[in-house]
C-alpha distance (Angstrom), angle and dihedral (degrees) to the residues before:
residue distance angle dihedral
X1 . . .
X2 3.71 . .
X3 3.80 91.1 .
X4 3.80 90.2 70.8
X5 3.77 92.7 67.4
X6 3.76 89.1 75.8
X7 3.79 92.0 49.7
X8 3.78 91.2 52.4
X9 3.77 91.4 57.3
X10 3.80 93.3 57.4
X11 3.78 95.8 85.3
X12 3.81 109.8 141.5
X13 3.76 94.0 -138.7
X14 3.09 108.6 4.2
X15 28.78 134.1 -6.0
X16 21.54 163.9 -168.5
X17 3.88 64.8 88.8
X18 3.77 118.3 -83.9
X19 3.76 114.5 -88.1
X20 3.77 115.0 -93.3
X21 3.80 115.8 -112.6
X22 3.79 109.2 -96.8
X23 3.75 137.3 -174.4
X24 3.80 117.2 -142.5
X25 3.76 130.8 -152.5
X26 3.76 90.3 -114.8
X27 3.76 133.9 50.5
X28 3.79 109.2 -68.6
X29 3.75 133.6 139.6
X30 3.77 116.8 -105.5
X31 3.77 110.1 -97.2
X32 3.75 114.6 -108.1
X33 3.82 109.2 -142.4
X34 3.76 117.0 -123.4
X35 3.75 119.1 -156.3
X36 3.82 117.7 -129.1
X37 3.80 89.2 -119.5
X38 3.80 89.1 61.2
X39 3.80 97.0 46.9
X40 3.80 94.4 84.7
X41 3.78 93.0 54.5
X42 3.78 90.2 43.5
X43 3.80 91.4 55.1
X44 3.79 89.4 57.2
X45 3.78 94.0 60.6
X46 3.77 115.7 116.7
X47 3.78 123.2 -153.7
X48 3.77 88.6 -146.3
X49 3.80 92.1 69.6
X50 3.83 115.3 96.3
X51 3.79 89.5 -139.1
X52 3.79 95.0 45.7
X53 3.80 91.7 54.7
X54 3.78 85.5 75.2
X55 3.81 93.2 49.2
X56 3.79 125.8 91.6
X57 3.77 120.7 -179.9
X58 3.81 119.0 -162.9
X59 3.79 93.2 -125.6
X60 3.82 87.7 70.1
X61 3.80 93.4 55.2
X62 3.76 117.3 103.0
X63 3.78 125.3 -153.7
X64 3.80 90.8 -114.3
X65 3.79 98.1 41.4
X66 3.81 110.1 129.6
X67 3.75 125.8 -144.3
X68 3.76 116.5 -87.0
X69 3.76 132.6 180.0
X70 3.79 86.7 -105.4
X71 3.81 96.1 54.9
X72 3.81 93.6 44.9
X73 3.80 92.0 57.9
X74 3.81 115.4 118.0
X75 3.82 88.1 -141.6
X76 3.81 93.1 74.0
X77 3.78 110.2 124.9
X78 3.77 128.1 -129.2
X79 3.79 98.9 171.3
X80 3.78 133.7 47.9
X81 3.79 130.4 -61.7
X82 3.78 102.9 -110.9
X83 3.80 124.2 -139.2
X84 3.81 91.6 14.1
X85 3.80 106.1 156.9
X86 3.79 126.3 171.0
X87 3.76 113.2 -171.7
X88 3.81 91.8 -159.1
X89 3.80 91.4 61.4
X90 3.79 94.6 52.6
X91 3.80 118.3 107.5
X92 3.77 116.2 -139.7
X93 3.79 91.7 -147.3
X94 3.81 90.6 57.9
X95 3.79 91.6 56.8
X96 3.80 90.4 45.7
X97 3.81 87.9 54.7
X98 3.80 89.2 47.2
X99 3.80 91.7 54.1
X100 3.79 91.5 47.8
X101 3.80 92.7 47.9
X102 3.80 91.2 48.1
X103 3.79 91.8 50.4
X104 3.81 93.2 48.2
X105 3.80 92.2 47.9
X106 3.80 92.7 50.1
X107 3.80 91.3 47.7
X108 3.80 93.0 50.8
X109 3.80 91.2 44.4
X110 3.77 90.6 53.0
X111 3.81 94.8 48.9
X112 3.80 98.6 40.2
X113 3.81 99.4 37.2
X114 3.80 120.1 3.6
X115 3.81 104.8 45.0
X116 3.78 105.8 81.7
X117 3.81 91.9 -150.0
X118 3.82 95.0 57.1
X119 3.80 108.6 12.1
X120 3.78 136.0 80.0
X121 3.79 97.7 -134.8
X122 3.77 98.1 98.9
X123 3.82 92.5 45.3
X124 3.80 89.2 51.7
X125 3.80 92.6 50.2
X126 3.80 92.6 45.9
X127 3.80 92.0 50.1
X128 3.79 93.4 51.2
X129 3.80 96.2 41.8
X130 3.81 92.5 48.6
X131 3.80 92.4 58.8
X132 3.80 91.5 83.7
X133 3.78 108.6 -8.2
X134 3.80 89.3 -128.3
X135 3.83 116.5 120.6
X136 3.81 89.6 -150.7
X137 3.81 92.6 55.1
X138 3.82 91.7 43.2
X139 3.81 89.9 51.6
X140 3.80 91.8 51.3
X141 3.81 92.2 46.1
X142 3.80 93.0 50.6
X143 3.80 91.0 50.7
X144 3.82 91.7 44.8
X145 3.82 92.4 52.2
X146 3.80 92.1 47.0
X147 3.82 92.9 45.0
X148 3.81 92.8 49.0
X149 3.80 92.9 50.6
X150 3.80 95.2 40.2
X151 3.82 97.9 46.6
X152 3.79 91.9 36.6
X153 3.79 92.9 56.1
X154 3.81 90.7 43.3
X155 3.82 89.3 54.7
X156 3.81 89.5 50.9
X157 3.81 92.8 49.4
X158 3.82 97.4 106.6
X159 3.80 92.2 49.4
X160 3.78 93.4 42.1
X161 3.78 94.8 49.7
X162 3.81 90.9 51.0
X163 3.79 90.9 51.5
X164 3.81 102.3 43.3
X165 3.81 106.3 5.9
X166 3.81 134.2 -103.6
X167 3.79 98.3 -78.7
X168 3.80 96.0 45.0
X169 3.78 91.4 48.7
X170 3.81 91.1 50.0
X171 3.81 89.7 52.6
X172 3.82 90.2 49.4
X173 3.79 91.6 46.4
X174 3.80 94.3 50.1
X175 3.78 94.3 38.9
X176 3.80 91.6 60.0
X177 3.80 99.9 33.5
X178 3.79 99.2 45.2
X179 3.83 98.5 63.2
X180 3.81 91.2 45.9
X181 3.80 90.9 50.4
X182 3.80 90.6 46.9
X183 3.79 91.5 53.2
X184 3.79 92.2 49.2
X185 3.80 91.7 50.4
X186 3.77 95.6 48.8
X187 3.80 92.8 46.2
X188 3.80 90.8 51.1
X189 3.80 92.9 49.9
X190 3.79 93.5 47.6
X191 3.81 97.0 43.8
X192 3.79 103.4 31.4
X193 3.80 92.5 112.6
X194 3.82 97.6 40.1
X195 3.80 96.9 90.9
X196 3.78 132.1 84.1
X197 3.79 113.0 -75.6
X198 3.80 112.7 -114.8
X199 3.80 98.8 177.1
X200 3.79 138.6 -12.6
X201 3.79 117.0 -139.2
X202 3.80 101.0 147.6
X203 3.78 92.8 103.2
X204 3.81 95.5 47.2
X205 3.83 111.4 110.5
X206 3.79 113.3 -108.2
X207 3.82 96.4 13.2
X208 3.82 94.9 101.2
X209 3.80 91.3 49.7
X210 3.83 92.2 48.0
X211 3.80 91.3 48.8
X212 3.80 91.3 48.4
X213 3.83 92.2 52.3
X214 3.82 91.7 46.7
X215 3.79 91.2 51.7
X216 3.80 92.5 46.3
X217 3.82 91.4 51.8
X218 3.80 91.7 46.0
X219 3.81 90.8 62.8
X220 3.82 91.2 61.0
X221 3.80 87.9 59.4
X222 3.79 95.6 40.5
X223 3.79 100.2 52.9
X224 3.86 107.5 58.5
X225 3.81 89.1 94.0
X226 3.82 88.1 69.9
X227 3.78 101.5 49.8
X228 3.82 86.9 122.0
X229 3.80 109.4 43.2
X230 3.79 90.9 177.2
X231 3.80 89.0 64.7
X232 3.79 91.6 46.1
X233 3.81 88.8 57.6
X234 3.85 91.6 41.4
X235 3.83 91.2 -119.1
X236 3.80 86.3 122.4
X237 3.80 116.8 37.4
X238 3.82 106.4 -88.3
X239 3.80 116.2 -116.2
X240 3.77 135.8 -171.4
X241 3.79 100.6 -122.0
X242 3.77 128.5 -150.4
X243 3.80 99.4 -150.3
X244 3.79 120.1 -171.9
X245 3.80 111.5 165.6
X246 3.78 135.9 66.4
X247 3.77 115.0 19.8
X248 3.82 89.9 0.0
X249 3.80 89.6 73.8
X250 3.80 88.8 62.1
X251 3.80 96.4 46.1
X252 3.78 132.8 -3.2
X253 3.80 89.6 -141.7
X254 3.81 106.4 45.0
X255 3.80 94.2 160.7
X256 3.79 91.1 57.7
X257 3.80 91.8 48.1
X258 3.79 92.6 46.1
X259 3.78 92.3 49.4
X260 3.80 92.1 49.8
X261 3.80 91.1 50.7
X262 3.81 90.5 47.0
X263 3.80 92.2 49.3
X264 3.78 95.7 46.9
X265 3.79 91.6 48.1
X266 3.79 93.8 50.0
X267 3.79 93.8 44.0
X268 3.77 90.0 51.3
X269 3.81 90.9 49.4
X270 3.82 99.1 44.2
X271 3.78 94.8 34.0
X272 3.79 100.5 -166.1
X273 3.79 141.2 109.9
X274 3.83 96.2 -98.4
X275 3.80 91.8 56.0
X276 3.81 90.1 45.3
X277 3.83 90.8 50.8
X278 3.80 92.1 49.2
X279 3.81 91.3 48.9
X280 3.80 92.3 47.5
X281 3.79 91.9 52.6
X282 3.81 95.9 43.8
X283 3.80 94.9 46.2
X284 3.83 91.8 47.8
X285 3.82 89.7 50.4
X286 3.80 92.9 50.1
X287 3.80 93.6 46.5
X288 3.80 87.8 55.0
X289 3.80 89.2 44.1
X290 3.81 91.1 55.5
X291 3.80 91.5 53.3
X292 3.80 92.4 43.1
X293 3.80 91.8 46.4
X294 3.80 92.0 54.3
X295 3.80 89.9 47.5
X296 3.80 92.5 51.8
X297 3.81 94.3 45.3
X298 3.82 91.1 48.7
X299 3.80 89.3 51.5
X300 3.81 92.9 47.2
X301 3.82 101.1 40.4
X302 3.79 104.7 20.6
X303 3.81 115.6 -172.9
X304 3.79 93.1 8.4
X305 3.81 89.4 63.6
X306 3.80 92.8 42.7
X307 3.81 89.0 55.5
X308 3.80 91.2 51.8
X309 3.79 90.8 44.8
X310 3.81 90.6 57.5
X311 3.80 92.5 58.9
X312 3.78 99.6 38.3
X313 3.78 132.6 61.2
X314 3.77 141.2 -149.2
X315 3.80 92.5 -139.4
X316 3.82 108.4 70.0
X317 3.83 115.3 -100.5
X318 3.84 93.3 -2.5
X319 3.82 94.7 117.2
X320 3.82 89.7 46.9
X321 3.80 93.7 51.0
X322 3.82 90.6 45.8
X323 3.82 92.0 51.4
X324 3.80 94.5 -117.0
X325 3.81 91.2 113.6
X326 3.80 120.8 46.2
X327 3.78 115.5 -166.1
X328 3.83 116.7 -138.1
X329 3.78 116.3 -114.9
X330 3.80 89.3 -113.8
X331 3.80 94.3 44.9
X332 3.79 91.4 135.8
X333 3.82 88.8 68.1
X334 3.79 89.2 68.5
X335 3.81 86.7 67.9
X336 3.80 99.2 41.0
X337 3.77 91.7 85.9
X338 3.78 135.4 114.3
X339 3.84 96.4 -106.0
X340 3.81 91.3 57.1
X341 3.79 91.4 45.8
X342 3.81 87.1 52.0
X343 3.81 89.0 52.4
X344 3.79 90.0 56.0
X345 3.80 92.1 50.5
X346 3.81 93.9 45.5
X347 3.81 92.8 46.7
X348 3.78 92.5 52.4
X349 3.79 90.2 43.9
X350 3.82 92.3 51.6
X351 3.79 90.7 50.9
X352 3.79 95.3 52.2
X353 3.82 91.0 41.9
X354 3.81 93.0 59.0
X355 3.82 94.6 103.7
X356 3.81 90.1 52.7
X357 3.81 92.8 49.0
X358 3.78 92.4 46.7
X359 3.80 92.0 49.1
X360 3.82 92.8 48.2
X361 3.79 91.2 48.8
X362 3.79 93.0 49.2
X363 3.80 92.2 52.4
X364 3.82 90.2 58.8
X365 3.82 91.0 61.7
X366 3.81 91.7 -146.7
């Protein structure tokens, strides 16, 4: 999912078997299965943490453990605590590797794809855009190609990781997806005003402010896939995470929700057929991604995911309103964490860097 970060910045103005559930002949809570992939994170939980006091992992349950008010709470976690970041546990060498990897990737991307004198990016854009000559069709085709490759590789992740390993598959995944995402972004920036105008609201008082707020909020939904940047860059071994806290309590598919909000805001602001085509393609891709993501998590984590699915929702706040999700009293603490603070800084930075991104895109002549 890391390839979407680039797309988000293209605004024109702005991943032993678990014990089987058993009933006992005395009063006990029903065991919540924990997947082996979650056991490591579960073992790291500390009872001294104010958040962890609300967490119960099945591996701590004993056969003779009676029900207590604590264990009956609907706030007990099965999945992982999202956006948890402890500065003291970070290794400097890992972030040095991350910086090196990022620099190497950007250099290769520039030579192989971006630079018109050496790369294939312009030829790719020209080939797609010449199919019909319509910027709307070209926009849809670029998104369709990216979505097919991106979701296709994601669906093949289990097989790919078994064949070549987690890190190698992540490099393959990013190496193919990133140039396609880059091309789609640049084309959108350069051709966003080429379509037929459907409405013009840019001069209406309050519209710019409303669009800005919508875009700012959308980034809080879009970024949970990058809570661990070291995994994104394959410095740490990539994992398919089963997050449950933070934004995940509001919607099980925050990236889909964030992308829909982003698309609607930009379509409202630009108001033409190119923006509408881009939004149609991106929203369709993320709706499929939500279904495919649930399918993959169910396959990977089984009953643990099904338990989380029952108390979360795709539609924001639905599980909360229906009583299936109960927010902790200190829920706000799940957002007062460094990754969310980084989101704020990056969102503001992306907004003020729009002129630079637009100028760089224009100079590519894609």
